[in-house]
N, C-alpha and C positions, 0 to 999 in steps of 0.2 A: 542361689538365697528364694528366703518369703517376702515375698516385697509386704508397700507401707508400715516398715518396721525398723525398717534404717534411716534415719536423717534426713534430710532435705535443701542444709543453711551451710552447709560446707564452702567455705571459705578460707583468703591466707589471712590467715591473724601473726600477732609478733608474740614470741613466749620469751619472756625478761629473767633468767633467773639475778636473786640480786646482791647477792652470796660476790659475786663477780664482773656485772653489770655486763653479761655477756647478751649478745638480743641473739633468736635464729626467728625466721618462719618459719611458718611447715601444717596447712589444712588443717581445720577443726571445724566442730560449732562449740566448740567455747562463747557461753557466754561473758561478757564484759563492760563496763561502761569507759572502760581509761578508753585513748589510742597514744602516740605511738607510731615519729614520724624516720622512716625510715629509705634510706638516699632518695630521699625529695615524694619518697608517698605516706602512704597514709595507715596507714594500721591499727588493729585492736590489738589493745591488749593484756595477754595477764603475766600476771604477776610472777614466779614461783624464788625456792626457798632453798635451795636446789635443785643442780637438772646431772645429763650427762658430763658437762662440763668445770662444775666444781663439786662429782658426785670420787668419791677416794679411791671408787671396786673402779672406772672408765679416765682415775689423774695417777692411777699408781702412789700419790702422797697421804698420810693420813692429816688429817684436817679439821679439827674443832668446828664444827658449826653452832650455834649456839643464837641464833636471835631474835626468841624472848625469854629468854631469863632462863629457862630450864631442869638443865641441870641443875641449876638455885635452891630454883623452890623444887627440885626433890630433893636434894641434897634434906634444905630446913627439913619437909614431912616427914625426911624418913631419919630426921639428928633423933630424934624418945626414944629407937629402939638402937645404939647405937652400942657396943659391950665395951 
């Protein structure tokens, strides 16, 4: 590997799936201002809309995840083209 191109600030970070409140820990360099307490230890928190615990490919369940009303916005935007 080339030297000097890889980040040095790896640390344990908590990732939280906001659709099902699942939290998992992994090493990351992601920047965040929020923290969360997991098993008595405080970790930086990164919030996710979807993860391996809620994605239909991994769970085998079809589930509609619409956190920001994107589907409604799309339907309203393209309703004028409807025949």
